[in-house]
matplotlib code that plots the C-alpha trace (Angstrom):
import matplotlib.pyplot as plt

x = [0.0, 1.5, 0.4, 2.8, 5.2, 8.4, 10.5, 8.5, 10.4, 8.2, 8.6, 7.7, 4.5, 3.0, 4.2, 2.8, -0.5, -1.1, 0.1, -2.0, -5.1, -5.3, -8.0, -5.9, -4.1, -3.3, -6.1, -8.7, -7.9, -10.8, -8.8, -8.3, -5.4, -5.9, -4.8, -1.3, -0.6, -1.9, -2.9, -3.9, -7.5, -6.8, -4.6, -7.3, -10.9, -9.4, -8.3, -11.9, -13.1, -10.5, -11.6, -15.2, -14.2, -12.5, -15.7, -17.6, -15.2, -15.7, -19.5, -19.4, -17.2, -19.6, -22.5, -24.0, -25.4, -28.4, -26.2, -22.7, -20.4, -17.7, -15.6, -13.2, -10.6, -8.9, -11.4, -10.2, -13.2, -14.9, -13.5, -12.9, -16.2, -18.0, -16.0, -16.6, -20.4, -20.5, -18.6, -20.6, -23.2, -26.7, -27.6, -24.5, -24.8, -28.4, -27.1, -24.0, -23.7, -20.8, -18.9, -16.3, -14.1, -12.5, -11.9, -12.7, -16.3, -18.4, -17.8, -20.8, -22.2, -21.0, -23.3, -26.1, -25.6, -22.2, -22.4, -19.7, -18.1, -15.1, -14.6, -15.4, -18.6, -18.4, -19.5, -18.4, -19.5, -17.7, -14.5, -12.6, -10.1, -7.4, -5.6, -2.6, -3.9, -1.2, 1.6, -0.2, -0.5, 2.1, 5.1, 8.2, 11.5, 14.7, 18.3, 21.5, 23.8, 27.6, 27.6, 25.5, 22.3, 19.0, 17.4, 14.0, 14.2, 12.6, 11.4, 10.1, 7.3, 9.9, 11.4, 14.5, 15.5, 17.6, 18.0, 16.0, 16.1, 17.1, 14.3, 12.9, 10.0, 7.7, 9.2, 12.7, 11.3, 9.6, 12.8, 14.7, 12.2, 11.2, 13.9, 17.1, 19.5, 23.3, 25.4, 26.3, 25.8, 23.1, 21.1, 17.3, 14.1, 10.4, 8.9, 5.8, 4.1, 1.2, 0.5, 0.5, -2.1, -4.1, -4.3, -5.3, -8.0, -9.4, -9.4, -11.2, -14.1, -14.6, -16.8, -16.6, -14.8, -11.5, -9.4, -6.9, -4.2, -2.4, 0.7, 4.3, 6.0, 9.2, 10.1, 12.6, 14.9, 15.3, 14.7, 15.9, 18.9, 17.9, 14.1, 11.6, 9.9, 9.1, 6.5, 4.3, 2.8, 1.0, 2.2, 5.8, 8.0, 9.2, 11.0, 8.9, 7.9, 5.2, 3.4, 0.2, 1.3, 2.2, 1.5, 3.8, 4.3, 6.7, 6.6, 5.1, 6.8, 3.9, 5.3, 5.0, 1.3, 0.4, -2.0, -2.5, -3.8, -2.7, -0.3, 1.4, 1.5, 2.6, 0.0, 1.2, 0.3, -2.9, -4.3, -3.3, -5.2, -8.2, -8.1, -5.9, -3.3, -2.1, -2.1, -2.2, -5.2, -4.7, -3.6, -6.3, -8.9, -7.7, -9.1, -12.4, -13.1, -10.8, -12.6, -12.6, -8.9, -8.1, -10.1, -8.5, -5.0, -5.7, -6.9, -3.7, -1.6, -3.5, -3.1, 0.6, 0.9, -1.0, 1.2, 4.6, 7.0, 9.1, 5.9, 2.4, 2.7, 5.4, 3.0, 2.3, -1.2, -1.8, -4.7, -6.3, -9.2, -11.6, -14.0, -13.9, -13.9, -13.3, -10.4, -8.0, -10.4, -11.0, -7.3, -6.0, -5.4, -3.6, -1.7, -0.2, 1.7, 2.8, 6.3, 8.6]
y = [0.0, 3.3, 6.9, 8.7, 7.9, 6.5, 9.3, 12.2, 14.0, 15.6, 16.7, 14.1, 16.0, 15.8, 12.3, 11.0, 12.9, 11.1, 7.7, 7.8, 9.7, 9.7, 7.7, 4.5, 5.5, 3.3, 4.7, 3.8, 0.1, -2.1, -3.7, -0.4, 0.6, -2.5, -4.7, -3.2, -1.9, -2.1, 1.0, 1.3, 1.0, -2.4, -3.5, -3.6, -2.5, -0.9, 2.0, 2.8, 2.5, 5.0, 7.4, 6.9, 7.9, 11.0, 11.9, 11.5, 14.0, 16.4, 15.9, 16.8, 19.8, 21.1, 20.7, 17.7, 19.3, 18.1, 17.1, 15.7, 15.2, 12.6, 13.0, 10.2, 11.7, 9.4, 6.7, 3.8, 1.6, 3.3, 1.0, 3.7, 5.4, 2.1, 1.1, 4.5, 4.3, 0.8, 1.8, 4.9, 4.9, 4.7, 8.2, 9.6, 7.4, 8.7, 12.2, 11.4, 12.1, 10.2, 11.1, 9.0, 11.2, 9.2, 9.5, 5.8, 4.6, 3.7, 0.0, -2.3, -3.3, -0.1, 1.1, 3.1, 5.8, 6.8, 9.4, 8.9, 12.1, 13.2, 16.2, 16.9, 18.9, 22.5, 23.7, 20.5, 20.4, 17.5, 15.6, 15.5, 12.6, 12.2, 8.9, 8.5, 11.1, 13.7, 11.3, 10.6, 14.3, 14.5, 16.8, 17.8, 16.3, 18.4, 17.2, 19.1, 19.1, 19.2, 22.9, 22.7, 24.0, 22.3, 21.3, 19.8, 16.1, 15.0, 11.5, 9.3, 6.7, 4.0, 5.6, 7.0, 10.4, 13.4, 16.9, 19.8, 23.5, 25.1, 25.2, 28.7, 30.9, 29.6, 26.2, 27.6, 29.6, 26.5, 24.5, 27.3, 27.4, 23.8, 21.6, 23.5, 21.4, 21.6, 22.2, 18.5, 16.7, 14.0, 15.3, 15.2, 16.7, 16.4, 19.9, 19.7, 23.0, 21.2, 19.3, 22.4, 23.9, 20.7, 20.5, 24.2, 23.5, 20.6, 22.4, 25.3, 22.9, 22.6, 25.2, 23.9, 20.9, 19.1, 18.2, 15.4, 14.3, 11.0, 10.1, 9.0, 12.2, 13.9, 17.4, 20.0, 18.9, 15.4, 15.5, 12.4, 13.4, 11.6, 11.9, 9.2, 8.7, 5.1, 2.7, -0.1, -3.0, -6.0, -5.5, -5.0, -1.9, -1.3, 1.3, 4.3, 4.1, 6.5, 4.2, 3.5, 0.1, 1.0, 3.4, 6.4, 7.8, 10.1, 10.9, 14.2, 17.3, 17.5, 20.5, 22.6, 21.9, 23.1, 26.0, 28.3, 26.3, 23.0, 20.5, 17.2, 14.1, 10.5, 8.0, 5.9, 8.6, 9.7, 6.1, 5.6, 8.7, 7.3, 4.0, 1.8, 0.6, -2.8, -4.1, -7.9, -9.4, -10.9, -14.5, -15.5, -14.7, -17.7, -19.9, -18.2, -17.2, -18.9, -17.5, -14.0, -14.3, -15.3, -12.3, -9.9, -11.3, -10.8, -7.2, -6.6, -7.8, -5.6, -2.6, -3.3, -3.1, 0.1, 1.7, 0.2, 3.2, 2.0, 1.2, 2.6, 4.1, 6.4, 8.1, 11.7, 13.0, 16.7, 17.9, 21.1, 22.5, 24.9, 27.2, 25.2, 27.3, 24.1, 22.9, 22.6, 20.4, 18.3, 17.6, 17.6, 13.9, 13.9, 17.1, 15.4, 13.1, 15.8, 15.5, 18.4]
z = [0.0, -1.0, -0.4, -2.8, -5.6, -4.2, -5.6, -4.1, -1.4, 1.4, 4.9, 7.5, 8.5, 5.1, 4.5, 7.8, 7.4, 4.1, 5.3, 8.5, 7.5, 3.7, 1.8, 2.1, 5.3, 8.3, 10.4, 7.7, 8.0, 9.3, 12.1, 13.8, 16.1, 18.4, 15.5, 15.7, 19.2, 22.7, 24.6, 28.2, 27.1, 25.6, 28.5, 31.1, 31.9, 35.0, 32.8, 31.6, 35.2, 36.4, 33.7, 34.7, 38.3, 36.9, 35.0, 38.2, 39.9, 37.1, 37.4, 41.1, 40.5, 37.9, 40.3, 38.6, 35.5, 33.6, 30.7, 31.3, 28.3, 27.8, 24.7, 23.6, 21.3, 18.8, 19.9, 17.8, 17.8, 20.7, 23.4, 26.0, 25.6, 25.9, 29.0, 30.7, 30.1, 31.5, 34.6, 35.5, 38.3, 36.9, 37.9, 36.2, 33.1, 32.6, 32.2, 30.2, 26.5, 25.1, 21.9, 20.1, 17.8, 15.0, 11.3, 10.6, 10.1, 13.1, 14.0, 14.2, 17.6, 19.4, 22.2, 20.7, 23.3, 21.8, 19.1, 16.4, 15.1, 13.0, 15.3, 19.0, 19.7, 20.8, 24.2, 26.0, 29.7, 31.2, 30.3, 27.1, 27.2, 24.5, 25.0, 22.6, 20.2, 20.2, 19.3, 16.1, 15.2, 12.4, 12.9, 11.0, 11.9, 12.1, 12.0, 12.5, 9.5, 9.3, 9.8, 13.0, 11.3, 12.0, 8.7, 7.8, 7.1, 3.9, 3.3, 0.4, 0.6, 1.0, 4.2, 2.5, 4.0, 3.1, 4.6, 3.2, 3.9, 7.3, 9.8, 9.9, 11.2, 13.9, 13.7, 14.5, 17.3, 18.7, 18.6, 20.3, 23.1, 23.5, 22.0, 21.6, 19.5, 20.1, 17.0, 16.7, 13.4, 13.5, 16.5, 15.8, 17.1, 16.3, 16.0, 18.2, 17.1, 15.3, 18.5, 20.6, 18.2, 18.1, 21.8, 22.1, 19.5, 21.4, 24.8, 23.1, 22.6, 26.3, 27.9, 31.4, 32.7, 32.2, 29.2, 29.6, 27.1, 27.9, 25.9, 25.6, 26.7, 27.5, 28.8, 27.9, 30.6, 29.0, 25.3, 23.5, 21.4, 18.3, 18.5, 18.9, 15.5, 14.9, 13.4, 14.7, 12.7, 14.0, 17.6, 16.7, 16.5, 13.0, 10.9, 10.2, 6.6, 5.4, 3.0, 5.0, 6.1, 9.7, 12.5, 12.6, 16.1, 18.0, 21.7, 22.7, 24.1, 26.5, 28.5, 25.3, 25.1, 28.6, 28.7, 31.7, 34.7, 33.3, 34.9, 34.0, 36.2, 35.5, 34.6, 37.5, 40.0, 38.2, 38.2, 41.8, 42.8, 40.9, 42.7, 40.6, 43.1, 42.0, 45.5, 45.8, 47.5, 50.9, 50.8, 53.3, 50.5, 48.6, 51.3, 51.9, 48.3, 45.8, 42.7, 44.2, 45.0, 41.4, 40.0, 42.5, 41.5, 37.8, 38.6, 40.5, 37.6, 35.2, 37.5, 37.7, 33.9, 33.8, 36.5, 35.6, 35.7, 32.8, 30.7, 30.6, 34.1, 32.7, 30.3, 30.9, 31.8, 30.9, 33.0, 31.7, 33.7, 31.9, 33.8, 37.0, 40.2, 42.1, 39.9, 42.7, 44.7, 41.7, 41.1, 44.7, 44.9, 41.6, 42.4, 45.4, 43.1, 40.6, 39.2, 40.0]

ax = plt.figure().add_subplot(projection="3d")
ax.plot(x, y, z, "-o")
ax.set_aspect("equal")
plt.show()
């Protein structure tokens, strides 16, 4: 499957946009993201239950409005939205309007209460949740040349690269502020400006409530020297080739996306604050309730995967309150675990 002639040179942003979201792009494929990689949503239903608890906190902070919105950005096949609805208390679920935002067609069998959309609705009152969305917002890649100048990396559909023009304008200013590159040949960066803009656009859809972005992330204090651009196909990491055959992803400079009032915490800490602890059940339960012990042990194993510091637990959560007078009360448990 190809998205451009092999000999056409383009920046990584345009190449990835076509390869992922074009008419024959990766995210148009019928198997969906779950056919190629495993997110926290697919790892355990505990994740959706934690997000449901967060939605309930938002609901309380909003004064339990007549209509409560839940927006699942980059919804895949709607797994998170369905899991959240199933986990909500009945009184909250009755007031909740769930939206799954995805470019692919609506999958069969999805809960009829979930509205399928290509873009999030405006005037959201509730929780907008973007799990592993920003890492798939295409960006340009810069590489330092022999003279110490950052240049745009060009790529062909077969993955072959060469250096293009020097990075300039807003992209150069972004690099200087958020990912300064030493004048050392071969160092690379992903220019996250389109992700900053995408996140600001999504947050602007929220009238009152909370927006959360969850993703692979790094901060300006510890940027990876050669970038993070990679591919995934059928559960395996592979070379990033912009031909529509694989996912194309790069970790997010999440600190550059933060808007006033926002904060970043680790998934490990956020989930613990939302009740996902990973604590093993007491051994005595094995004698009194063997089946319950096995279920609890499986849950502890799933929680451990979600909170593993060198795995999913190391993801960043960007928490962005909008129009909430009680935002500090809403986030207090999570804020206690905030990284400094």
